[in-house]
mmCIF file of the N, C-alpha and C atoms, coordinates in Angstrom:
data_MODEL
# 
_entry.id   MODEL 
# 
loop_
_atom_site.group_PDB 
_atom_site.id 
_atom_site.type_symbol 
_atom_site.label_atom_id 
_atom_site.label_alt_id 
_atom_site.label_comp_id 
_atom_site.label_asym_id 
_atom_site.label_entity_id 
_atom_site.label_seq_id 
_atom_site.pdbx_PDB_ins_code 
_atom_site.Cartn_x 
_atom_site.Cartn_y 
_atom_site.Cartn_z 
_atom_site.occupancy 
_atom_site.B_iso_or_equiv 
_atom_site.pdbx_formal_charge 
_atom_site.auth_seq_id 
_atom_site.auth_comp_id 
_atom_site.auth_asym_id 
_atom_site.auth_atom_id 
_atom_site.pdbx_PDB_model_num 
ATOM 1   N N  . MET A 1 1  ? -31.454 -108.202 -46.475 1.00 0.00 ? 1  MET A N  1 
ATOM 2   C CA . MET A 1 1  ? -30.315 -108.853 -46.813 1.00 0.00 ? 1  MET A CA 1 
ATOM 3   C C  . MET A 1 1  ? -30.085 -108.420 -48.162 1.00 0.00 ? 1  MET A C  1 
ATOM 4   N N  . ARG A 1 2  ? -28.716 -108.167 -48.571 1.00 0.00 ? 2  ARG A N  1 
ATOM 5   C CA . ARG A 1 2  ? -28.394 -107.523 -49.936 1.00 0.00 ? 2  ARG A CA 1 
ATOM 6   C C  . ARG A 1 2  ? -28.670 -108.680 -51.005 1.00 0.00 ? 2  ARG A C  1 
ATOM 7   N N  . ALA A 1 3  ? -28.528 -109.881 -50.691 1.00 0.00 ? 3  ALA A N  1 
ATOM 8   C CA . ALA A 1 3  ? -28.840 -110.887 -51.747 1.00 0.00 ? 3  ALA A CA 1 
ATOM 9   C C  . ALA A 1 3  ? -30.320 -110.858 -52.170 1.00 0.00 ? 3  ALA A C  1 
ATOM 10  N N  . ARG A 1 4  ? -31.326 -110.264 -51.520 1.00 0.00 ? 4  ARG A N  1 
ATOM 11  C CA . ARG A 1 4  ? -32.707 -110.266 -51.942 1.00 0.00 ? 4  ARG A CA 1 
ATOM 12  C C  . ARG A 1 4  ? -32.673 -108.813 -52.793 1.00 0.00 ? 4  ARG A C  1 
ATOM 13  N N  . THR A 1 5  ? -32.018 -107.997 -52.689 1.00 0.00 ? 5  THR A N  1 
ATOM 14  C CA . THR A 1 5  ? -32.214 -106.692 -53.526 1.00 0.00 ? 5  THR A CA 1 
ATOM 15  C C  . THR A 1 5  ? -31.079 -106.350 -54.597 1.00 0.00 ? 5  THR A C  1 
ATOM 16  N N  . ASP A 1 6  ? -30.088 -106.921 -54.642 1.00 0.00 ? 6  ASP A N  1 
ATOM 17  C CA . ASP A 1 6  ? -29.097 -106.614 -55.531 1.00 0.00 ? 6  ASP A CA 1 
ATOM 18  C C  . ASP A 1 6  ? -28.464 -108.011 -56.760 1.00 0.00 ? 6  ASP A C  1 
ATOM 19  N N  . PRO A 1 7  ? -29.219 -107.899 -57.755 1.00 0.00 ? 7  PRO A N  1 
ATOM 20  C CA . PRO A 1 7  ? -29.087 -109.250 -58.461 1.00 0.00 ? 7  PRO A CA 1 
ATOM 21  C C  . PRO A 1 7  ? -27.502 -109.371 -58.846 1.00 0.00 ? 7  PRO A C  1 
ATOM 22  N N  . ARG A 1 8  ? -26.608 -108.398 -58.971 1.00 0.00 ? 8  ARG A N  1 
ATOM 23  C CA . ARG A 1 8  ? -25.251 -108.412 -59.525 1.00 0.00 ? 8  ARG A CA 1 
ATOM 24  C C  . ARG A 1 8  ? -24.477 -109.187 -58.251 1.00 0.00 ? 8  ARG A C  1 
ATOM 25  N N  . PHE A 1 9  ? -24.974 -108.837 -56.993 1.00 0.00 ? 9  PHE A N  1 
ATOM 26  C CA . PHE A 1 9  ? -24.418 -109.519 -55.816 1.00 0.00 ? 9  PHE A CA 1 
ATOM 27  C C  . PHE A 1 9  ? -24.681 -110.845 -55.765 1.00 0.00 ? 9  PHE A C  1 
ATOM 28  N N  . VAL A 1 10 ? -26.054 -111.284 -56.018 1.00 0.00 ? 10 VAL A N  1 
ATOM 29  C CA . VAL A 1 10 ? -26.450 -112.667 -56.081 1.00 0.00 ? 10 VAL A CA 1 
ATOM 30  C C  . VAL A 1 10 ? -25.664 -113.404 -57.144 1.00 0.00 ? 10 VAL A C  1 
ATOM 31  N N  . ASP A 1 11 ? -25.429 -112.794 -58.335 1.00 0.00 ? 11 ASP A N  1 
ATOM 32  C CA . ASP A 1 11 ? -24.719 -113.391 -59.271 1.00 0.00 ? 11 ASP A CA 1 
ATOM 33  C C  . ASP A 1 11 ? -23.234 -113.721 -59.002 1.00 0.00 ? 11 ASP A C  1 
ATOM 34  N N  . PHE A 1 12 ? -22.696 -112.831 -58.138 1.00 0.00 ? 12 PHE A N  1 
ATOM 35  C CA . PHE A 1 12 ? -21.216 -112.847 -57.632 1.00 0.00 ? 12 PHE A CA 1 
ATOM 36  C C  . PHE A 1 12 ? -21.362 -113.817 -56.486 1.00 0.00 ? 12 PHE A C  1 
ATOM 37  N N  . LEU A 1 13 ? -22.223 -114.047 -55.853 1.00 0.00 ? 13 LEU A N  1 
ATOM 38  C CA . LEU A 1 13 ? -22.249 -115.242 -54.793 1.00 0.00 ? 13 LEU A CA 1 
ATOM 39  C C  . LEU A 1 13 ? -22.317 -116.500 -55.551 1.00 0.00 ? 13 LEU A C  1 
ATOM 40  N N  . LEU A 1 14 ? -23.138 -116.621 -56.346 1.00 0.00 ? 14 LEU A N  1 
ATOM 41  C CA . LEU A 1 14 ? -23.335 -117.821 -57.086 1.00 0.00 ? 14 LEU A CA 1 
ATOM 42  C C  . LEU A 1 14 ? -22.137 -118.187 -57.889 1.00 0.00 ? 14 LEU A C  1 
ATOM 43  N N  . ARG A 1 15 ? -21.476 -117.299 -58.505 1.00 0.00 ? 15 ARG A N  1 
ATOM 44  C CA . ARG A 1 15 ? -20.123 -117.725 -59.017 1.00 0.00 ? 15 ARG A CA 1 
ATOM 45  C C  . ARG A 1 15 ? -19.129 -118.143 -58.148 1.00 0.00 ? 15 ARG A C  1 
ATOM 46  N N  . VAL A 1 16 ? -18.751 -117.380 -56.965 1.00 0.00 ? 16 VAL A N  1 
ATOM 47  C CA . VAL A 1 16 ? -18.230 -117.950 -55.920 1.00 0.00 ? 16 VAL A CA 1 
ATOM 48  C C  . VAL A 1 16 ? -18.491 -119.249 -55.349 1.00 0.00 ? 16 VAL A C  1 
ATOM 49  N N  . GLY A 1 17 ? -19.743 -119.560 -55.154 1.00 0.00 ? 17 GLY A N  1 
ATOM 50  C CA . GLY A 1 17 ? -20.365 -120.767 -54.641 1.00 0.00 ? 17 GLY A CA 1 
ATOM 51  C C  . GLY A 1 17 ? -19.907 -121.932 -55.776 1.00 0.00 ? 17 GLY A C  1 
ATOM 52  N N  . ASP A 1 18 ? -20.225 -121.656 -56.859 1.00 0.00 ? 18 ASP A N  1 
ATOM 53  C CA . ASP A 1 18 ? -20.082 -122.835 -58.038 1.00 0.00 ? 18 ASP A CA 1 
ATOM 54  C C  . ASP A 1 18 ? -18.542 -122.905 -58.549 1.00 0.00 ? 18 ASP A C  1 
ATOM 55  N N  . GLU A 1 19 ? -17.637 -122.092 -57.670 1.00 0.00 ? 19 GLU A N  1 
ATOM 56  C CA . GLU A 1 19 ? -16.431 -122.082 -57.974 1.00 0.00 ? 19 GLU A CA 1 
ATOM 57  C C  . GLU A 1 19 ? -16.046 -121.853 -59.580 1.00 0.00 ? 19 GLU A C  1 
ATOM 58  N N  . VAL A 1 20 ? -16.670 -120.647 -59.990 1.00 0.00 ? 20 VAL A N  1 
ATOM 59  C CA . VAL A 1 20 ? -16.569 -120.355 -61.543 1.00 0.00 ? 20 VAL A CA 1 
ATOM 60  C C  . VAL A 1 20 ? -16.080 -118.871 -61.437 1.00 0.00 ? 20 VAL A C  1 
ATOM 61  N N  . GLU A 1 21 ? -15.943 -118.108 -60.330 1.00 0.00 ? 21 GLU A N  1 
ATOM 62  C CA . GLU A 1 21 ? -15.301 -116.842 -60.174 1.00 0.00 ? 21 GLU A CA 1 
ATOM 63  C C  . GLU A 1 21 ? -13.993 -116.863 -60.314 1.00 0.00 ? 21 GLU A C  1 
ATOM 64  N N  . GLU A 1 22 ? -13.336 -116.143 -61.035 1.00 0.00 ? 22 GLU A N  1 
ATOM 65  C CA . GLU A 1 22 ? -11.870 -116.053 -61.418 1.00 0.00 ? 22 GLU A CA 1 
ATOM 66  C C  . GLU A 1 22 ? -11.121 -115.894 -59.999 1.00 0.00 ? 22 GLU A C  1 
ATOM 67  N N  . ALA A 1 23 ? -10.092 -116.860 -59.825 1.00 0.00 ? 23 ALA A N  1 
ATOM 68  C CA . ALA A 1 23 ? -9.344  -116.818 -58.623 1.00 0.00 ? 23 ALA A CA 1 
ATOM 69  C C  . ALA A 1 23 ? -7.886  -116.600 -58.966 1.00 0.00 ? 23 ALA A C  1 
ATOM 70  N N  . THR A 1 24 ? -6.993  -116.284 -58.077 1.00 0.00 ? 24 THR A N  1 
ATOM 71  C CA . THR A 1 24 ? -5.576  -116.100 -58.223 1.00 0.00 ? 24 THR A CA 1 
ATOM 72  C C  . THR A 1 24 ? -4.765  -117.344 -57.941 1.00 0.00 ? 24 THR A C  1 
ATOM 73  N N  . GLU A 1 25 ? -3.656  -117.475 -58.221 1.00 0.00 ? 25 GLU A N  1 
ATOM 74  C CA . GLU A 1 25 ? -2.939  -118.661 -58.010 1.00 0.00 ? 25 GLU A CA 1 
ATOM 75  C C  . GLU A 1 25 ? -3.034  -119.185 -56.733 1.00 0.00 ? 25 GLU A C  1 
ATOM 76  N N  . GLU A 1 26 ? -3.307  -118.243 -55.703 1.00 0.00 ? 26 GLU A N  1 
ATOM 77  C CA . GLU A 1 26 ? -3.405  -118.677 -54.314 1.00 0.00 ? 26 GLU A CA 1 
ATOM 78  C C  . GLU A 1 26 ? -4.798  -118.967 -53.947 1.00 0.00 ? 26 GLU A C  1 
ATOM 79  N N  . SER A 1 27 ? -5.679  -119.064 -54.839 1.00 0.00 ? 27 SER A N  1 
ATOM 80  C CA . SER A 1 27 ? -7.237  -119.265 -54.682 1.00 0.00 ? 27 SER A CA 1 
ATOM 81  C C  . SER A 1 27 ? -7.794  -118.140 -54.055 1.00 0.00 ? 27 SER A C  1 
ATOM 82  N N  . PHE A 1 28 ? -7.368  -116.945 -54.041 1.00 0.00 ? 28 PHE A N  1 
ATOM 83  C CA . PHE A 1 28 ? -8.002  -115.803 -53.616 1.00 0.00 ? 28 PHE A CA 1 
ATOM 84  C C  . PHE A 1 28 ? -8.901  -115.306 -54.713 1.00 0.00 ? 28 PHE A C  1 
ATOM 85  N N  . ILE A 1 29 ? -10.107 -114.644 -54.117 1.00 0.00 ? 29 ILE A N  1 
ATOM 86  C CA . ILE A 1 29 ? -11.011 -114.095 -55.187 1.00 0.00 ? 29 ILE A CA 1 
ATOM 87  C C  . ILE A 1 29 ? -11.057 -112.672 -54.870 1.00 0.00 ? 29 ILE A C  1 
ATOM 88  N N  . ARG A 1 30 ? -10.936 -111.802 -55.913 1.00 0.00 ? 30 ARG A N  1 
ATOM 89  C CA . ARG A 1 30 ? -11.271 -110.399 -55.776 1.00 0.00 ? 30 ARG A CA 1 
ATOM 90  C C  . ARG A 1 30 ? -12.446 -110.211 -55.796 1.00 0.00 ? 30 ARG A C  1 
ATOM 91  N N  . ILE A 1 31 ? -12.882 -109.156 -54.428 1.00 0.00 ? 31 ILE A N  1 
ATOM 92  C CA . ILE A 1 31 ? -14.185 -108.681 -54.427 1.00 0.00 ? 31 ILE A CA 1 
ATOM 93  C C  . ILE A 1 31 ? -14.270 -107.431 -55.084 1.00 0.00 ? 31 ILE A C  1 
ATOM 94  N N  . PRO A 1 32 ? -15.242 -107.547 -55.903 1.00 0.00 ? 32 PRO A N  1 
ATOM 95  C CA . PRO A 1 32 ? -15.479 -106.203 -56.891 1.00 0.00 ? 32 PRO A CA 1 
ATOM 96  C C  . PRO A 1 32 ? -15.604 -104.881 -55.691 1.00 0.00 ? 32 PRO A C  1 
ATOM 97  N N  . ASP A 1 33 ? -14.891 -103.884 -56.538 1.00 0.00 ? 33 ASP A N  1 
ATOM 98  C CA . ASP A 1 33 ? -14.764 -102.549 -55.752 1.00 0.00 ? 33 ASP A CA 1 
ATOM 99  C C  . ASP A 1 33 ? -16.072 -102.003 -55.306 1.00 0.00 ? 33 ASP A C  1 
ATOM 100 N N  . ASN A 1 34 ? -17.286 -102.450 -56.144 1.00 0.00 ? 34 ASN A N  1 
ATOM 101 C CA . ASN A 1 34 ? -18.549 -101.794 -55.699 1.00 0.00 ? 34 ASN A CA 1 
ATOM 102 C C  . ASN A 1 34 ? -19.208 -102.206 -54.497 1.00 0.00 ? 34 ASN A C  1 
ATOM 103 N N  . ILE A 1 35 ? -18.648 -103.540 -54.015 1.00 0.00 ? 35 ILE A N  1 
ATOM 104 C CA . ILE A 1 35 ? -19.295 -104.407 -52.879 1.00 0.00 ? 35 ILE A CA 1 
ATOM 105 C C  . ILE A 1 35 ? -17.977 -104.241 -51.727 1.00 0.00 ? 35 ILE A C  1 
ATOM 106 N N  . ALA A 1 36 ? -17.030 -103.544 -51.757 1.00 0.00 ? 36 ALA A N  1 
ATOM 107 C CA . ALA A 1 36 ? -15.858 -103.533 -50.755 1.00 0.00 ? 36 ALA A CA 1 
ATOM 108 C C  . ALA A 1 36 ? -15.704 -102.103 -50.167 1.00 0.00 ? 36 ALA A C  1 
ATOM 109 N N  . ILE A 1 37 ? -15.099 -102.141 -48.865 1.00 0.00 ? 37 ILE A N  1 
ATOM 110 C CA . ILE A 1 37 ? -15.041 -101.129 -48.295 1.00 0.00 ? 37 ILE A CA 1 
ATOM 111 C C  . ILE A 1 37 ? -13.516 -101.030 -48.073 1.00 0.00 ? 37 ILE A C  1 
ATOM 112 N N  . ALA A 1 38 ? -12.884 -99.848  -48.746 1.00 0.00 ? 38 ALA A N  1 
ATOM 113 C CA . ALA A 1 38 ? -11.615 -99.625  -49.117 1.00 0.00 ? 38 ALA A CA 1 
ATOM 114 C C  . ALA A 1 38 ? -10.726 -99.614  -47.794 1.00 0.00 ? 38 ALA A C  1 
ATOM 115 N N  . TYR A 1 39 ? -9.717  -100.160 -47.769 1.00 0.00 ? 39 TYR A N  1 
ATOM 116 C CA . TYR A 1 39 ? -8.848  -100.164 -46.482 1.00 0.00 ? 39 TYR A CA 1 
ATOM 117 C C  . TYR A 1 39 ? -7.999  -99.020  -46.454 1.00 0.00 ? 39 TYR A C  1 
ATOM 118 N N  . THR A 1 40 ? -7.839  -98.357  -45.239 1.00 0.00 ? 40 THR A N  1 
ATOM 119 C CA . THR A 1 40 ? -7.130  -97.132  -45.092 1.00 0.00 ? 40 THR A CA 1 
ATOM 120 C C  . THR A 1 40 ? -6.125  -97.447  -43.915 1.00 0.00 ? 40 THR A C  1 
ATOM 121 N N  . ASP A 1 41 ? -6.631  -97.644  -42.744 1.00 0.00 ? 41 ASP A N  1 
ATOM 122 C CA . ASP A 1 41 ? -6.034  -98.117  -41.553 1.00 0.00 ? 41 ASP A CA 1 
ATOM 123 C C  . ASP A 1 41 ? -6.883  -99.021  -40.615 1.00 0.00 ? 41 ASP A C  1 
ATOM 124 N N  . LYS A 1 42 ? -6.493  -99.559  -39.642 1.00 0.00 ? 42 LYS A N  1 
ATOM 125 C CA . LYS A 1 42 ? -7.286  -100.614 -39.106 1.00 0.00 ? 42 LYS A CA 1 
ATOM 126 C C  . LYS A 1 42 ? -8.575  -99.969  -38.262 1.00 0.00 ? 42 LYS A C  1 
ATOM 127 N N  . ALA A 1 43 ? -8.391  -98.760  -37.542 1.00 0.00 ? 43 ALA A N  1 
ATOM 128 C CA . ALA A 1 43 ? -9.331  -97.926  -37.044 1.00 0.00 ? 43 ALA A CA 1 
ATOM 129 C C  . ALA A 1 43 ? -10.365 -97.378  -37.835 1.00 0.00 ? 43 ALA A C  1 
ATOM 130 N N  . ARG A 1 44 ? -9.836  -96.798  -38.988 1.00 0.00 ? 44 ARG A N  1 
ATOM 131 C CA . ARG A 1 44 ? -10.710 -96.084  -39.683 1.00 0.00 ? 44 ARG A CA 1 
ATOM 132 C C  . ARG A 1 44 ? -11.343 -97.123  -40.621 1.00 0.00 ? 44 ARG A C  1 
ATOM 133 N N  . SER A 1 45 ? -10.879 -98.089  -41.163 1.00 0.00 ? 45 SER A N  1 
ATOM 134 C CA . SER A 1 45 ? -11.510 -99.036  -41.872 1.00 0.00 ? 45 SER A CA 1 
ATOM 135 C C  . SER A 1 45 ? -12.625 -99.794  -41.179 1.00 0.00 ? 45 SER A C  1 
ATOM 136 N N  . LYS A 1 46 ? -12.374 -99.989  -39.813 1.00 0.00 ? 46 LYS A N  1 
ATOM 137 C CA . LYS A 1 46 ? -13.391 -100.677 -39.025 1.00 0.00 ? 46 LYS A CA 1 
ATOM 138 C C  . LYS A 1 46 ? -14.543 -99.795  -38.997 1.00 0.00 ? 46 LYS A C  1 
ATOM 139 N N  . ASN A 1 47 ? -14.377 -98.562  -38.648 1.00 0.00 ? 47 ASN A N  1 
ATOM 140 C CA . ASN A 1 47 ? -15.372 -97.584  -38.462 1.00 0.00 ? 47 ASN A CA 1 
ATOM 141 C C  . ASN A 1 47 ? -16.131 -97.306  -39.908 1.00 0.00 ? 47 ASN A C  1 
ATOM 142 N N  . ASP A 1 48 ? -15.532 -97.351  -40.881 1.00 0.00 ? 48 ASP A N  1 
ATOM 143 C CA . ASP A 1 48 ? -16.029 -97.181  -42.357 1.00 0.00 ? 48 ASP A CA 1 
ATOM 144 C C  . ASP A 1 48 ? -17.082 -98.323  -42.464 1.00 0.00 ? 48 ASP A C  1 
ATOM 145 N N  . LEU A 1 49 ? -16.651 -99.414  -42.139 1.00 0.00 ? 49 LEU A N  1 
ATOM 146 C CA . LEU A 1 49 ? -17.561 -100.872 -42.417 1.00 0.00 ? 49 LEU A CA 1 
ATOM 147 C C  . LEU A 1 49 ? -18.722 -100.594 -41.338 1.00 0.00 ? 49 LEU A C  1 
ATOM 148 N N  . ILE A 1 50 ? -18.449 -100.337 -40.390 1.00 0.00 ? 50 ILE A N  1 
ATOM 149 C CA . ILE A 1 50 ? -19.676 -100.110 -39.236 1.00 0.00 ? 50 ILE A CA 1 
ATOM 150 C C  . ILE A 1 50 ? -20.764 -99.004  -39.895 1.00 0.00 ? 50 ILE A C  1 
ATOM 151 N N  . ASP A 1 51 ? -20.054 -97.932  -40.392 1.00 0.00 ? 51 ASP A N  1 
ATOM 152 C CA . ASP A 1 51 ? -20.961 -96.796  -40.833 1.00 0.00 ? 51 ASP A CA 1 
ATOM 153 C C  . ASP A 1 51 ? -21.701 -97.232  -41.930 1.00 0.00 ? 51 ASP A C  1 
ATOM 154 N N  . ALA A 1 52 ? -20.996 -98.032  -42.837 1.00 0.00 ? 52 ALA A N  1 
ATOM 155 C CA . ALA A 1 52 ? -21.856 -98.568  -44.061 1.00 0.00 ? 52 ALA A CA 1 
ATOM 156 C C  . ALA A 1 52 ? -22.999 -99.435  -43.873 1.00 0.00 ? 52 ALA A C  1 
ATOM 157 N N  . ILE A 1 53 ? -22.769 -100.235 -42.936 1.00 0.00 ? 53 ILE A N  1 
ATOM 158 C CA . ILE A 1 53 ? -23.761 -101.350 -42.465 1.00 0.00 ? 53 ILE A CA 1 
ATOM 159 C C  . ILE A 1 53 ? -24.791 -100.679 -41.591 1.00 0.00 ? 53 ILE A C  1 
ATOM 160 N N  . PHE A 1 54 ? -24.304 -99.878  -40.700 1.00 0.00 ? 54 PHE A N  1 
ATOM 161 C CA . PHE A 1 54 ? -25.138 -99.164  -39.648 1.00 0.00 ? 54 PHE A CA 1 
ATOM 162 C C  . PHE A 1 54 ? -25.221 -97.805  -39.699 1.00 0.00 ? 54 PHE A C  1 
ATOM 163 N N  . PRO A 1 55 ? -25.761 -97.155  -40.830 1.00 0.00 ? 55 PRO A N  1 
ATOM 164 C CA . PRO A 1 55 ? -25.719 -95.442  -40.954 1.00 0.00 ? 55 PRO A CA 1 
ATOM 165 C C  . PRO A 1 55 ? -26.574 -94.999  -39.778 1.00 0.00 ? 55 PRO A C  1 
ATOM 166 N N  . SER A 1 56 ? -25.901 -94.003  -39.113 1.00 0.00 ? 56 SER A N  1 
ATOM 167 C CA . SER A 1 56 ? -26.636 -93.347  -37.916 1.00 0.00 ? 56 SER A CA 1 
ATOM 168 C C  . SER A 1 56 ? -26.921 -94.197  -36.859 1.00 0.00 ? 56 SER A C  1 
ATOM 169 N N  . LEU A 1 57 ? -26.102 -94.971  -36.375 1.00 0.00 ? 57 LEU A N  1 
ATOM 170 C CA . LEU A 1 57 ? -26.134 -95.958  -35.443 1.00 0.00 ? 57 LEU A CA 1 
ATOM 171 C C  . LEU A 1 57 ? -26.364 -95.104  -34.277 1.00 0.00 ? 57 LEU A C  1 
ATOM 172 N N  . GLU A 1 58 ? -25.781 -94.035  -33.855 1.00 0.00 ? 58 GLU A N  1 
ATOM 173 C CA . GLU A 1 58 ? -25.995 -93.328  -32.794 1.00 0.00 ? 58 GLU A CA 1 
ATOM 174 C C  . GLU A 1 58 ? -27.326 -92.823  -32.668 1.00 0.00 ? 58 GLU A C  1 
ATOM 175 N N  . ILE A 1 59 ? -28.112 -92.674  -33.630 1.00 0.00 ? 59 ILE A N  1 
ATOM 176 C CA . ILE A 1 59 ? -29.544 -92.316  -33.438 1.00 0.00 ? 59 ILE A CA 1 
ATOM 177 C C  . ILE A 1 59 ? -30.448 -93.464  -33.524 1.00 0.00 ? 59 ILE A C  1 
ATOM 178 N N  . ASN A 1 60 ? -30.225 -94.515  -34.244 1.00 0.00 ? 60 ASN A N  1 
ATOM 179 C CA . ASN A 1 60 ? -31.063 -95.590  -34.446 1.00 0.00 ? 60 ASN A CA 1 
ATOM 180 C C  . ASN A 1 60 ? -30.692 -97.009  -33.585 1.00 0.00 ? 60 ASN A C  1 
ATOM 181 N N  . GLY A 1 61 ? -29.660 -96.700  -32.695 1.00 0.00 ? 61 GLY A N  1 
ATOM 182 C CA . GLY A 1 61 ? -29.003 -98.014  -31.921 1.00 0.00 ? 61 GLY A CA 1 
ATOM 183 C C  . GLY A 1 61 ? -29.951 -98.546  -31.001 1.00 0.00 ? 61 GLY A C  1 
ATOM 184 N N  . ALA A 1 62 ? -31.083 -97.665  -30.485 1.00 0.00 ? 62 ALA A N  1 
ATOM 185 C CA . ALA A 1 62 ? -31.895 -98.319  -29.673 1.00 0.00 ? 62 ALA A CA 1 
ATOM 186 C C  . ALA A 1 62 ? -33.277 -98.940  -30.548 1.00 0.00 ? 62 ALA A C  1 
ATOM 187 N N  . ASN A 1 63 ? -33.465 -98.796  -31.664 1.00 0.00 ? 63 ASN A N  1 
ATOM 188 C CA . ASN A 1 63 ? -34.426 -99.402  -32.431 1.00 0.00 ? 63 ASN A CA 1 
ATOM 189 C C  . ASN A 1 63 ? -34.188 -100.716 -32.770 1.00 0.00 ? 63 ASN A C  1 
ATOM 190 N N  . SER A 1 64 ? -34.901 -101.840 -32.319 1.00 0.00 ? 64 SER A N  1 
ATOM 191 C CA . SER A 1 64 ? -34.697 -103.098 -32.635 1.00 0.00 ? 64 SER A CA 1 
ATOM 192 C C  . SER A 1 64 ? -34.893 -103.608 -33.983 1.00 0.00 ? 64 SER A C  1 
ATOM 193 N N  . ASP A 1 65 ? -35.725 -102.857 -34.675 1.00 0.00 ? 65 ASP A N  1 
ATOM 194 C CA . ASP A 1 65 ? -36.082 -103.249 -36.027 1.00 0.00 ? 65 ASP A CA 1 
ATOM 195 C C  . ASP A 1 65 ? -34.902 -102.947 -36.882 1.00 0.00 ? 65 ASP A C  1 
ATOM 196 N N  . TYR A 1 66 ? -34.158 -101.667 -36.626 1.00 0.00 ? 66 TYR A N  1 
ATOM 197 C CA . TYR A 1 66 ? -32.957 -101.255 -37.230 1.00 0.00 ? 66 TYR A CA 1 
ATOM 198 C C  . TYR A 1 66 ? -31.951 -102.220 -37.031 1.00 0.00 ? 66 TYR A C  1 
ATOM 199 N N  . ILE A 1 67 ? -31.686 -102.431 -35.791 1.00 0.00 ? 67 ILE A N  1 
ATOM 200 C CA . ILE A 1 67 ? -30.499 -103.340 -35.532 1.00 0.00 ? 67 ILE A CA 1 
ATOM 201 C C  . ILE A 1 67 ? -30.796 -104.838 -36.377 1.00 0.00 ? 67 ILE A C  1 
ATOM 202 N N  . ILE A 1 68 ? -31.869 -105.380 -36.194 1.00 0.00 ? 68 ILE A N  1 
ATOM 203 C CA . ILE A 1 68 ? -32.007 -106.627 -36.549 1.00 0.00 ? 68 ILE A CA 1 
ATOM 204 C C  . ILE A 1 68 ? -32.135 -106.912 -38.095 1.00 0.00 ? 68 ILE A C  1 
ATOM 205 N N  . SER A 1 69 ? -32.193 -105.735 -38.713 1.00 0.00 ? 69 SER A N  1 
ATOM 206 C CA . SER A 1 69 ? -32.316 -105.819 -40.161 1.00 0.00 ? 69 SER A CA 1 
ATOM 207 C C  . SER A 1 69 ? -31.018 -105.544 -40.851 1.00 0.00 ? 69 SER A C  1 
ATOM 208 N N  . ARG A 1 70 ? -29.823 -105.713 -40.165 1.00 0.00 ? 70 ARG A N  1 
ATOM 209 C CA . ARG A 1 70 ? -28.449 -105.449 -40.528 1.00 0.00 ? 70 ARG A CA 1 
ATOM 210 C C  . ARG A 1 70 ? -27.678 -106.480 -39.950 1.00 0.00 ? 70 ARG A C  1 
ATOM 211 N N  . ALA A 1 71 ? -26.545 -106.866 -40.846 1.00 0.00 ? 71 ALA A N  1 
ATOM 212 C CA . ALA A 1 71 ? -25.603 -107.737 -40.105 1.00 0.00 ? 71 ALA A CA 1 
ATOM 213 C C  . ALA A 1 71 ? -24.055 -107.561 -40.693 1.00 0.00 ? 71 ALA A C  1 
ATOM 214 N N  . ILE A 1 72 ? -23.275 -107.780 -39.957 1.00 0.00 ? 72 ILE A N  1 
ATOM 215 C CA . ILE A 1 72 ? -21.817 -107.832 -40.536 1.00 0.00 ? 72 ILE A CA 1 
ATOM 216 C C  . ILE A 1 72 ? -21.501 -109.285 -40.339 1.00 0.00 ? 72 ILE A C  1 
ATOM 217 N N  . LEU A 1 73 ? -21.094 -110.089 -41.424 1.00 0.00 ? 73 LEU A N  1 
ATOM 218 C CA . LEU A 1 73 ? -20.696 -111.410 -41.472 1.00 0.00 ? 73 LEU A CA 1 
ATOM 219 C C  . LEU A 1 73 ? -19.259 -111.577 -41.629 1.00 0.00 ? 73 LEU A C  1 
ATOM 220 N N  . SER A 1 74 ? -18.742 -112.311 -40.991 1.00 0.00 ? 74 SER A N  1 
ATOM 221 C CA . SER A 1 74 ? -17.209 -112.529 -41.031 1.00 0.00 ? 74 SER A CA 1 
ATOM 222 C C  . SER A 1 74 ? -16.799 -113.827 -41.170 1.00 0.00 ? 74 SER A C  1 
ATOM 223 N N  . THR A 1 75 ? -15.772 -114.145 -41.559 1.00 0.00 ? 75 THR A N  1 
ATOM 224 C CA . THR A 1 75 ? -15.318 -115.480 -41.745 1.00 0.00 ? 75 THR A CA 1 
ATOM 225 C C  . THR A 1 75 ? -14.227 -115.747 -40.472 1.00 0.00 ? 75 THR A C  1 
ATOM 226 N N  . LYS A 1 76 ? -13.874 -114.925 -39.873 1.00 0.00 ? 76 LYS A N  1 
ATOM 227 C CA . LYS A 1 76 ? -13.107 -114.811 -38.763 1.00 0.00 ? 76 LYS A CA 1 
ATOM 228 C C  . LYS A 1 76 ? -13.500 -114.051 -37.425 1.00 0.00 ? 76 LYS A C  1 
ATOM 229 N N  . ASN A 1 77 ? -13.665 -114.452 -36.460 1.00 0.00 ? 77 ASN A N  1 
ATOM 230 C CA . ASN A 1 77 ? -14.018 -113.518 -35.273 1.00 0.00 ? 77 ASN A CA 1 
ATOM 231 C C  . ASN A 1 77 ? -13.072 -113.494 -34.378 1.00 0.00 ? 77 ASN A C  1 
# 
């Protein structure tokens, strides 16, 4: 989990949870560029996200340790 290895990400999550991260007037929070996947188009962006979380999926897809050590979390399914 990224929160175990990236103190800047931990700090960001804590600021969001404590409601001290700067928000827009619509209560949106800007995700820092260094933790965001840039949007290009629907198909490409989805593939870029999968590639970032599951690099070499076609090679490692059958490896259960590889699969269970990664996750894509979403607020909307």
